[in-house]
C-alpha positions in Angstrom: 0.0 0.0 0.0 3.0 2.3 0.0 2.9 5.1 -2.6 -0.9 5.4 -2.9 -0.7 9.1 -2.3 2.4 9.5 -4.5 3.5 7.4 -7.5 0.7 4.8 -7.3 -2.0 7.5 -7.1 -3.4 6.7 -10.6 -3.7 3.0 -9.7 -5.5 3.9 -6.5 -7.9 6.3 -8.3 -8.7 3.6 -10.9 -9.0 0.4 -8.8 -9.6 1.5 -5.2 -11.0 5.1 -5.2 -12.6 4.7 -1.7 -9.3 3.7 -0.1 -8.8 6.9 1.8 -11.4 8.9 3.8 -14.3 8.0 6.0 -16.8 5.4 4.9 -19.9 6.2 6.9 -20.7 5.7 10.5 -23.2 3.9 12.7 -25.7 6.0 14.6 -27.2 4.1 17.5 -31.0 4.2 17.3 -32.6 6.7 19.7 -36.2 6.3 20.6 -38.3 9.2 19.5 -39.5 10.6 22.9 -42.0 13.4 22.5 -43.0 15.0 25.8 -46.4 16.7 25.6 -46.6 19.5 28.1 -49.1 22.3 28.5 -49.1 25.5 30.5 -51.8 26.7 32.9 -52.6 29.6 30.6 -53.8 27.2 27.9 -56.5 25.6 30.0 -59.1 28.4 29.2 -58.7 27.9 25.5 -58.8 24.1 25.9 -62.0 24.4 27.8 -63.6 26.6 25.2 -62.8 23.9 22.6 -64.3 21.1 24.8 -67.4 23.1 25.8 -68.6 23.1 22.2 -68.5 19.3 22.3 -70.3 19.1 25.7 -67.6 18.7 28.4 -68.4 16.7 31.5 -68.5 18.3 35.0 -67.9 17.0 38.5 -69.1 18.8 41.6 -69.9 21.9 39.6 -66.4 22.1 38.1 -65.8 21.5 34.4 -63.5 18.6 33.8 -60.5 18.8 31.5 -58.9 15.4 31.0 -55.4 16.2 29.8 -54.3 12.6 29.9 -57.0 11.6 27.4 -55.7 14.4 25.1 -52.2 13.0 25.2 -50.7 15.7 27.5 -48.3 14.3 30.0 -47.5 17.3 32.3 -49.1 20.5 33.4 -46.7 23.4 33.8 -47.3 26.6 35.8 -46.7 29.2 33.0 -49.2 32.0 33.0 -52.5 32.3 34.9 -55.8 30.5 34.7 -59.1 32.5 34.9 -61.6 29.7 35.3 -62.0 27.0 37.9 -61.5 23.6 36.4 -60.9 20.0 37.6 -57.8 19.0 35.7 -56.9 15.3 35.3 -53.2 14.9 34.3 -50.3 12.4 34.8 -47.9 14.9 36.2 -48.0 18.5 37.3 -45.6 21.0 38.8 -46.2 22.5 42.2 -46.7 26.0 40.8 -49.4 24.7 38.4 -51.3 22.9 41.2 -51.1 26.1 43.3 -52.4 28.3 40.5 -55.3 26.0 39.7 -56.3 25.7 43.3 -56.1 29.5 43.8 -58.5 29.9 40.9 -61.0 27.6 42.7 -60.2 24.4 40.8 -58.5 21.1 41.6 -55.9 18.9 40.1 -56.1 15.1 40.0 -52.7 13.6 39.4 -52.7 10.1 38.0 -49.0 9.3 39.0 -47.4 9.1 42.4 -46.7 12.7 43.4 -46.5 16.3 42.1 -43.1 17.3 40.8 -41.5 20.6 41.4 
């Protein structure tokens, strides 16, 4: 293989053109994990969309089932105007606090609220 960059370069270009350089790589498969999160400020718009379809209510509070909509976590961004019962897998402590301050409640399907 000596001389492939010098006096045997024409042989290398003709018979083994891919001798030098990189020849691809192997990328390990990574699962496509898509986290679906929603902020507290979006609950009012979500309820407007559900109310046109006839949303259920429990104890006088309209129910927003985020787990049925594919949302995994409720975040505390913004403020909520209405009182809702929110069913979700996970929620931050600030989101739970804001919903409770508005007169609603949060039902968490997993073990405990995250902060």
